[in-house]
C-alpha positions as CSV (number, residue, x, y, z in Angstrom):
1,X,113.6,48.4,93.0
2,X,111.4,48.5,95.8
3,X,108.1,46.4,96.4
4,X,104.7,47.7,96.3
5,X,104.7,47.1,100.0
6,X,107.6,48.8,100.8
7,X,106.6,51.9,99.4
8,X,103.2,51.5,101.1
9,X,105.4,50.8,104.3
10,X,107.3,54.3,103.5
11,X,103.8,56.1,103.0
12,X,102.7,55.3,106.2
13,X,105.9,56.3,107.9
14,X,105.4,59.5,106.6
15,X,102.3,60.3,107.0
16,X,101.4,57.7,109.9
17,X,104.0,58.2,112.0
18,X,102.6,60.7,114.5
19,X,99.8,58.7,115.0
20,X,102.1,55.9,116.0
21,X,104.0,57.7,118.3
22,X,101.4,59.7,119.9
23,X,99.3,56.0,120.9
24,X,102.6,54.9,122.2
25,X,103.7,57.3,124.2
26,X,100.1,57.4,126.0
27,X,101.4,54.0,127.1
28,X,104.8,54.3,127.6
29,X,105.0,58.0,129.0
30,X,108.1,58.5,127.8
31,X,108.5,60.2,124.5
32,X,112.5,59.1,123.5
33,X,110.9,55.5,124.1
34,X,107.6,56.3,121.9
35,X,109.7,57.3,119.6
36,X,112.2,54.0,119.4
37,X,109.5,51.7,119.7
38,X,107.6,53.2,116.6
39,X,110.9,52.4,115.1
40,X,110.8,49.4,115.7
41,X,107.1,49.0,114.7
42,X,108.3,49.9,111.1
43,X,111.0,47.4,111.2
44,X,108.8,44.6,111.9
45,X,106.6,45.7,109.1
46,X,109.1,45.5,106.7
47,X,110.0,41.9,108.0
48,X,106.5,40.7,108.2
49,X,103.8,42.5,105.5
50,X,106.3,40.7,102.8
51,X,105.1,37.1,104.3
52,X,102.0,38.1,105.7
53,X,100.7,41.0,104.0
54,X,99.7,44.7,104.7
55,X,97.1,44.3,107.8
56,X,93.5,45.3,107.2
57,X,94.4,47.9,109.7
58,X,97.7,48.7,108.9
59,X,98.3,52.3,111.3
60,X,96.8,50.2,114.3
61,X,99.0,47.2,113.5
62,X,101.6,49.5,114.2
63,X,100.2,50.9,117.1
64,X,99.7,47.7,118.6
65,X,102.8,46.4,117.7
66,X,104.8,49.5,119.0
67,X,102.3,49.5,122.3
68,X,103.8,45.5,122.9
69,X,107.1,46.6,122.8
70,X,106.8,49.3,124.8
71,X,105.7,48.1,127.5
72,X,108.5,45.0,127.0
73,X,110.6,47.7,127.3
74,X,109.2,49.0,130.5
75,X,109.0,45.4,131.8
76,X,112.3,44.9,131.8
77,X,113.7,47.9,133.0
78,X,111.0,48.3,136.1
79,X,111.0,44.1,135.8
80,X,106.7,44.7,135.7
81,X,104.9,41.5,136.0
82,X,101.2,43.4,135.1
83,X,99.9,44.9,132.0
84,X,96.3,46.8,132.1
85,X,93.9,45.9,129.3
86,X,94.2,49.0,127.5
87,X,97.9,48.5,126.8
88,X,97.1,45.3,125.4
89,X,94.6,46.3,122.9
90,X,94.8,44.3,119.7
91,X,94.8,46.2,116.5
92,X,91.5,46.2,115.8
93,X,90.6,47.1,119.2
94,X,92.0,51.0,118.6
95,X,89.5,52.9,117.1
96,X,89.9,55.9,114.5
97,X,88.6,58.6,117.0
98,X,91.2,57.1,120.0
99,X,94.2,58.0,117.4
100,X,93.1,60.9,116.8
101,X,92.7,62.0,120.1
102,X,96.3,60.5,120.4
103,X,97.5,62.6,117.9
104,X,96.1,66.0,119.2
105,X,97.7,65.0,122.6
106,X,100.8,65.1,121.2
107,X,100.4,67.6,118.9
108,X,99.6,69.8,122.0
109,X,102.9,68.2,123.8
110,X,104.9,69.4,121.2
111,X,103.3,73.0,121.3
112,X,103.6,73.4,125.1
113,X,103.4,77.1,126.1
114,X,106.4,76.4,128.7
115,X,108.4,75.8,125.6
116,X,110.3,78.4,123.9
117,X,109.4,79.2,120.4
118,X,112.2,77.2,118.6
119,X,112.1,74.1,120.8
120,X,108.1,74.0,119.7
121,X,108.6,74.3,116.2
122,X,111.6,71.8,116.3
123,X,109.6,69.6,118.8
124,X,106.9,69.7,115.9
125,X,108.3,69.0,113.0
126,X,110.7,66.3,114.7
127,X,107.8,64.4,116.2
128,X,104.4,65.7,114.3
129,X,105.6,65.9,110.9
130,X,108.4,63.3,110.7
131,X,111.6,65.4,109.8
132,X,114.9,64.2,110.5
133,X,116.9,66.5,112.7
134,X,119.4,67.1,109.3
135,X,116.2,68.2,107.6
136,X,114.9,70.7,110.1
137,X,118.7,71.9,110.5
138,X,118.9,72.4,106.6
139,X,115.5,74.5,106.2
140,X,116.4,76.6,109.4
141,X,120.0,77.0,108.1
142,X,121.4,75.7,111.6
143,X,123.8,73.4,112.9
144,X,122.4,69.8,113.3
145,X,123.5,70.1,116.7
146,X,121.8,72.9,117.7
147,X,118.4,71.5,116.1
148,X,119.4,67.9,118.4
149,X,120.1,70.2,121.4
150,X,116.7,72.4,121.0
151,X,114.8,68.8,120.5
152,X,116.5,67.5,123.8
153,X,115.9,70.7,125.9
154,X,112.6,70.7,125.0
155,X,111.7,67.2,125.9
156,X,113.5,67.5,129.3
157,X,111.7,70.4,129.6
158,X,108.4,68.6,128.8
159,X,109.5,66.2,131.6
160,X,109.4,68.9,134.1
161,X,106.5,71.0,133.7
162,X,103.4,67.8,133.2
163,X,103.1,64.0,132.9
164,X,104.0,64.2,128.6
165,X,100.0,63.4,127.7
166,X,97.9,65.0,129.5
167,X,95.2,66.7,127.5
168,X,94.7,70.3,129.3
169,X,91.6,71.2,131.2
170,X,88.9,72.2,128.9
171,X,89.6,75.8,129.8
172,X,92.5,75.3,128.9
173,X,92.4,73.4,125.3
174,X,91.4,76.6,123.3
175,X,94.5,78.6,124.7
176,X,96.8,75.7,123.6
177,X,94.9,75.2,120.3
178,X,95.8,78.6,119.5
179,X,99.2,78.0,120.1
180,X,99.3,74.9,118.1
181,X,97.7,77.4,115.3
182,X,100.6,79.7,115.9
183,X,103.4,77.1,115.7
184,X,102.2,75.9,112.4
185,X,101.8,79.5,110.8
186,X,105.3,80.3,112.2
187,X,106.8,77.4,110.5
188,X,104.8,78.3,107.1
189,X,106.1,81.5,107.1
190,X,109.9,80.7,107.4
191,X,108.9,78.3,104.4
192,X,107.4,80.4,102.2
193,X,108.9,84.1,103.1
194,X,112.7,82.6,104.3
195,X,114.1,84.6,106.5
196,X,117.6,84.1,105.4
197,X,119.6,82.3,102.4
198,X,120.2,82.2,99.3
199,X,116.2,80.7,98.8
200,X,113.2,82.9,99.0
201,X,111.5,79.8,99.6
202,X,111.9,76.4,101.4
203,X,109.2,74.2,99.8
204,X,109.4,71.4,102.5
205,X,108.7,73.8,105.5
206,X,105.3,75.2,104.3
207,X,104.4,71.6,102.8
208,X,104.8,70.3,106.1
209,X,102.8,73.6,107.8
210,X,100.0,72.9,105.2
211,X,99.9,68.9,105.9
212,X,100.0,70.4,109.7
213,X,97.1,72.8,109.1
214,X,95.0,69.9,107.5
215,X,95.4,67.4,110.5
216,X,94.6,69.8,113.0
217,X,91.3,70.6,110.5
218,X,90.8,66.8,110.8
219,X,91.2,66.8,114.5
220,X,89.1,69.8,115.5
221,X,87.7,71.9,112.9
222,X,87.1,74.9,114.4
223,X,86.8,79.0,112.3
224,X,90.4,79.6,113.4
225,X,92.0,76.0,112.2
226,X,90.0,76.2,108.8
227,X,91.1,80.1,108.4
228,X,94.7,79.1,108.6
229,X,94.8,76.7,106.3
230,X,92.6,78.8,104.0
231,X,95.3,81.3,104.6
232,X,98.0,78.9,103.7
233,X,96.8,77.4,100.4
234,X,95.7,80.9,99.3
235,X,99.4,82.1,99.6
236,X,101.0,79.2,98.3
237,X,98.5,79.4,95.1
238,X,101.5,82.0,94.1
239,X,104.5,80.0,94.7
240,X,105.4,79.6,91.2
241,X,105.3,83.2,90.0
242,X,107.0,84.6,93.1
243,X,110.4,84.0,91.3
244,X,111.9,83.9,87.9
245,X,114.4,80.8,86.8
246,X,117.3,83.1,88.0
247,X,116.0,82.9,90.9
248,X,115.1,86.7,91.1
249,X,111.5,88.1,93.2
250,X,108.6,89.2,90.9
251,X,106.6,91.2,92.6
252,X,103.1,90.5,92.9
253,X,102.1,93.5,90.3
254,X,104.5,91.4,87.8
255,X,103.0,88.0,88.9
256,X,101.6,86.0,86.0
257,X,98.1,85.0,87.5
258,X,97.6,82.6,84.8
259,X,100.0,80.4,86.8
260,X,98.7,81.1,90.1
261,X,97.7,77.3,91.3
262,X,93.8,77.9,90.7
263,X,93.0,74.0,92.6
264,X,94.4,75.6,95.8
265,X,92.6,78.9,95.3
266,X,89.2,77.1,95.0
267,X,89.9,75.1,98.2
268,X,91.4,77.8,99.4
269,X,88.2,80.2,98.8
270,X,85.5,77.5,99.7
271,X,87.6,77.2,103.2
272,X,87.8,80.8,103.7
273,X,84.0,81.4,103.1
274,X,83.7,78.3,106.0
275,X,85.6,80.3,108.1
276,X,83.9,83.0,107.9
277,X,85.8,86.9,108.2
278,X,86.4,86.1,112.2
279,X,89.9,86.3,113.8
280,X,93.2,86.9,112.8
281,X,93.6,83.9,110.1
282,X,90.3,84.1,108.9
283,X,90.8,87.7,107.7
284,X,93.7,87.2,106.7
285,X,92.4,84.4,104.4
286,X,89.6,86.9,103.1
287,X,91.9,89.5,102.2
288,X,94.0,86.8,99.8
289,X,90.8,85.1,98.6
290,X,90.2,88.6,96.7
291,X,93.5,89.2,95.4
292,X,93.1,85.4,94.2
293,X,89.7,86.0,92.1
294,X,90.7,89.2,90.8
295,X,92.4,89.5,87.3
296,X,94.9,92.3,88.1
297,X,96.3,94.4,90.7
298,X,94.2,97.4,89.2
299,X,90.8,95.5,89.4
300,X,91.1,94.2,92.7
301,X,88.7,95.6,95.2
302,X,90.7,97.6,97.2
303,X,87.9,99.1,99.2
304,X,86.8,95.7,100.8
305,X,90.5,94.9,101.4
306,X,90.9,98.1,103.6
307,X,87.7,97.2,105.4
308,X,89.1,93.5,105.9
309,X,92.8,95.5,107.6
310,X,90.3,97.6,109.7
311,X,89.0,94.2,111.1
312,X,92.1,92.9,111.6
313,X,93.8,96.3,113.1
314,X,90.9,95.8,116.0
315,X,91.9,92.2,116.4
316,X,96.0,92.6,116.1
317,X,97.0,96.3,116.7
318,X,99.7,95.6,114.6
319,X,102.0,97.6,113.0
320,X,102.8,95.1,110.4
321,X,98.7,95.2,109.3
322,X,98.8,99.0,109.4
323,X,102.0,99.2,106.6
324,X,99.7,96.4,104.5
325,X,96.8,98.4,105.0
326,X,98.3,101.6,103.9
327,X,99.1,100.1,100.7
328,X,95.6,99.2,100.0
329,X,94.9,102.8,101.0
330,X,97.3,103.9,98.2
331,X,95.5,102.2,95.6
332,X,92.6,103.9,96.6
333,X,93.5,107.2,97.4
334,X,97.1,108.0,96.1
335,X,100.5,107.4,97.1
336,X,100.6,110.5,99.4
337,X,97.6,108.5,102.0
338,X,99.9,106.0,101.6
339,X,102.8,107.6,102.8
340,X,101.2,109.1,105.5
341,X,100.6,106.2,107.2
342,X,103.7,104.4,106.6
343,X,105.5,108.3,108.2
344,X,103.1,107.9,111.4
345,X,104.4,104.6,111.8
346,X,107.8,105.5,111.5
347,X,107.1,108.3,114.1
348,X,105.6,106.1,116.8
349,X,109.3,103.8,116.9
350,X,107.7,101.2,114.6
351,X,109.1,98.7,111.8
352,X,112.7,100.9,112.1
353,X,114.2,97.4,111.3
354,X,111.5,96.1,109.4
355,X,113.2,96.1,105.8
356,X,109.9,96.1,103.9
357,X,108.2,99.4,105.5
358,X,111.3,101.1,104.0
359,X,110.6,99.5,100.6
360,X,106.7,100.1,100.8
361,X,107.9,103.9,101.9
362,X,110.3,104.0,98.4
363,X,107.4,102.8,96.5
364,X,105.2,105.8,97.5
365,X,108.3,108.2,97.4
366,X,108.7,107.2,93.8
367,X,105.5,107.9,92.8
368,X,105.5,111.1,94.3
369,X,109.2,111.6,92.1
370,X,111.0,111.8,95.5
371,X,113.4,109.8,93.7
372,X,116.3,110.7,95.8
373,X,114.3,110.0,99.0
374,X,113.0,106.7,97.8
375,X,116.5,105.6,97.1
376,X,117.7,106.8,100.4
377,X,114.6,104.2,101.3
378,X,115.5,101.5,99.2
379,X,119.1,101.4,100.6
380,X,117.9,101.4,104.4
381,X,115.9,98.2,103.3
382,X,118.9,96.6,101.7
383,X,121.1,97.2,104.4
384,X,118.2,95.6,106.6
385,X,118.1,92.3,104.2
386,X,119.3,88.9,105.1
387,X,117.7,87.0,101.5
388,X,119.6,87.1,98.6
389,X,117.1,87.3,96.3
390,X,115.3,90.2,98.2
391,X,118.9,92.5,98.0
392,X,119.3,91.6,94.4
393,X,116.2,92.9,93.8
394,X,116.3,96.5,96.1
395,X,120.0,96.8,94.2
396,X,117.8,96.5,90.8
397,X,115.6,98.9,92.1
398,X,118.2,100.9,93.2
399,X,120.1,100.9,89.5
400,X,116.8,101.3,87.9
401,X,115.6,104.5,89.7
402,X,119.2,106.3,89.6
403,X,119.5,106.0,85.6
404,X,115.7,107.2,85.3
């Protein structure tokens, strides 16, 4: 049976590991060395804390221990004989502000724009979220060696493009933070809207994305970070109602809204108000807040949702946003109005490989009693799907519509 101290160290490893690595890498200027020395610091805690008790500032103790070990390793490697006062700081000298700054540096480093998307995601999940290579591989349905190679290449690229732990200049900071938010959003989406496989969701990924978003809000509480966290919480509030006990998809109109997580909704709405209807994430959060406060699909304030999508289109000019807006328009003005928007999107050659667009088109056609065309659209959506629960839903709808 694990002791209370061992459980506390496990908790620290789960939630404070990134802070420890971040503080060490600023001294070591080597991410691999920082990882190794953080591991040694936690191992030292397992040996010493049961004998000496948990320090007053456990995270600072781990940081200080890791820094000393890193300096010792560098000294052995490079035969250094002097250490700067900063690197030799005691735990009580390490402030919360210093730890926060170092953590932000680590996140920015993992999401460096020179890295490909998959490299940014893998490195962030490994270094910031603390997932193992095997856990990341399982979440993304990739072989472990593939994920390991992405991480190795990302680290090598960072060594090429910059001193690994320099903060960007102030004029570049906002752009870099926007990249971090994008990575967090990609991780969340892969967890909540799995792109392939046998499960609709990958809870571990979306949970890590929410934890990362909370960390970002703590470090830099600007409107976009707050809006992203609100968006994630409001989306995640529906998780338990998206599938039935057999793993089949339940559409929004058929979900039991009494089972939506009210605590997540309350927090998400409050954050959405705080973020305001600005920015990509803030506007999307505001749209979800409207849904979350509506007792039924029919009672939803679709006029407001259309106005919010109009704002979002000004920023993004995205055909996916336009597709979502088409659904809202159909709820206000009927399926013909929604269908016209979808067909205009297709006429421009957009979303031709996006299965959901054909599902939406099928719904409009079905409501207009154009059943054969609707079934054809569903078959097209089915041909594009790589997610088993989604395939089952489409197959069921095709069968039901054929027999009706």
